C-alpha positions as MATLAB code, in Angstrom:
seq = 'MRLVGATVGERVPDASERLFQDAVVKLAAMNGWDVHHVRAGKFGNIYKTDGLPGMPDVLFIHQKFAGMFWAELKTETGRLSPLQKLRIEQLKRNGAEVHVWRPHQMQQIADRLADWRKH';
ca = [
     111.124   81.621  111.103;
     114.684   80.965  110.047;
     117.016   83.412  108.385;
     120.310   82.169  106.983;
     120.523   79.345  109.480;
     119.310   81.363  112.470;
     116.171   81.214  114.549;
     113.871   84.148  115.238;
     115.636   86.679  117.428;
     119.110   85.220  116.874;
     121.711   87.698  115.639;
     122.748   87.161  112.021;
     125.605   89.580  111.332;
     126.407   88.225  107.865;
     122.867   88.174  106.453;
     122.698   90.028  103.175;
     120.013   92.667  102.834;
     118.435   90.654   99.999;
     118.165   87.446  102.086;
     116.848   89.477  105.009;
     114.256   91.153  102.786;
     113.164   87.804  101.329;
     112.602   86.443  104.856;
     110.603   89.532  105.896;
     108.474   89.420  102.724;
     107.663   85.728  103.267;
     106.710   86.403  106.878;
     104.544   89.339  105.761;
     102.714   87.199  103.196;
     102.002   84.563  105.861;
     100.304   87.292  107.897;
      98.175   88.740  105.077;
     100.316   91.690  104.040;
     100.885   92.820  100.468;
     104.401   94.162   99.993;
     105.583   96.889   97.619;
     109.281   97.202   96.904;
     111.031   99.211   94.209;
     114.257   97.460   93.306;
     117.276   99.617   92.668;
     119.211   99.200   89.457;
     122.993   99.145   89.607;
     124.866  101.548   87.365;
     128.564  100.944   87.932;
     129.028  101.315   91.687;
     125.848  103.373   92.119;
     122.390  102.020   92.963;
     119.466  104.090   91.709;
     115.669  103.771   91.673;
     113.093  105.548   89.560;
     111.154  106.455   92.701;
     111.681  109.242   95.192;
     115.274  108.942   96.482;
     115.671  107.949  100.121;
     112.258  106.304  100.516;
     112.139  103.230  102.783;
     112.662   99.847  101.107;
     109.264   98.315  101.679;
     105.625   99.390  101.994;
     103.285   96.916  103.744;
      99.520   97.090  103.141;
      97.239   94.595  104.836;
      94.966   92.622  102.503;
      91.888   92.565  104.756;
      92.293   95.024  107.606;
      93.229   98.673  108.012;
      96.958   98.662  108.192;
      99.841  100.214  106.309;
     103.424  100.989  107.234;
     106.934  101.408  105.840;
     110.170   99.621  106.722;
     113.771  100.283  105.804;
     115.698   96.997  105.923;
     119.373   97.138  106.791;
     122.071   94.581  107.444;
     123.530   94.576  110.951;
     126.214   97.031  109.870;
     124.235   98.990  107.256;
     123.745  102.704  107.861;
     120.985  105.095  106.913;
     122.043  107.780  104.474;
     121.249  111.395  105.371;
     118.532  111.370  102.692;
     117.001  108.167  104.109;
     116.913  109.777  107.565;
     115.201  112.836  106.072;
     112.548  110.758  104.269;
     111.818  108.703  107.391;
     111.331  111.892  109.418;
     109.094  113.364  106.676;
     106.921  110.253  106.672;
     106.659  110.235  110.470;
     105.749  113.943  110.557;
     102.923  113.083  108.174;
     101.576  110.360  110.444;
     103.178  107.320  108.808;
     104.424  104.350  110.786;
     108.042  103.712  109.770;
     110.518  101.115  111.042;
     114.225  100.523  110.507;
     114.713   96.782  110.854;
     117.826   94.604  111.086;
     118.206   90.803  110.991;
     118.603   90.460  114.775;
     115.087   91.932  115.165;
     113.219   89.030  113.526;
     111.086   88.415  116.620;
     110.082   92.098  116.782;
     109.352   92.018  113.045;
     107.252   88.864  113.412;
     105.333   90.483  116.272;
     104.575   93.618  114.202;
     103.480   91.618  111.176;
     101.135   89.551  113.365;
      99.796   92.697  115.068;
      96.811   92.990  112.676;
      95.191   90.144  114.623;
      94.737   92.483  117.600;
      92.365   94.734  115.650;
];
């Protein structure tokens, strides 16, 4: 899998979150995952969604097997907001699998998305 001219596992410090997300979504589809993402609308300098604020970017649900998890996708320098940290902890306390992924983790991401084959 390539991401902005890089190979899996290679650090890509300038990858935009959108390009990173597109690469992860394509990899997920190749492994049988349906992906739910609520896009934020931009209002001036503020991004806002209609959903619950602070929720992770992406929900993965496997098409054939039992499997569901969340992932927050960040650039190499992106930071979690306090509300994002709170939502991630809430989800984990309720038994959800939640990841925070960055472009340099493409091999780890690929491994998790292929993990359904072990079941």
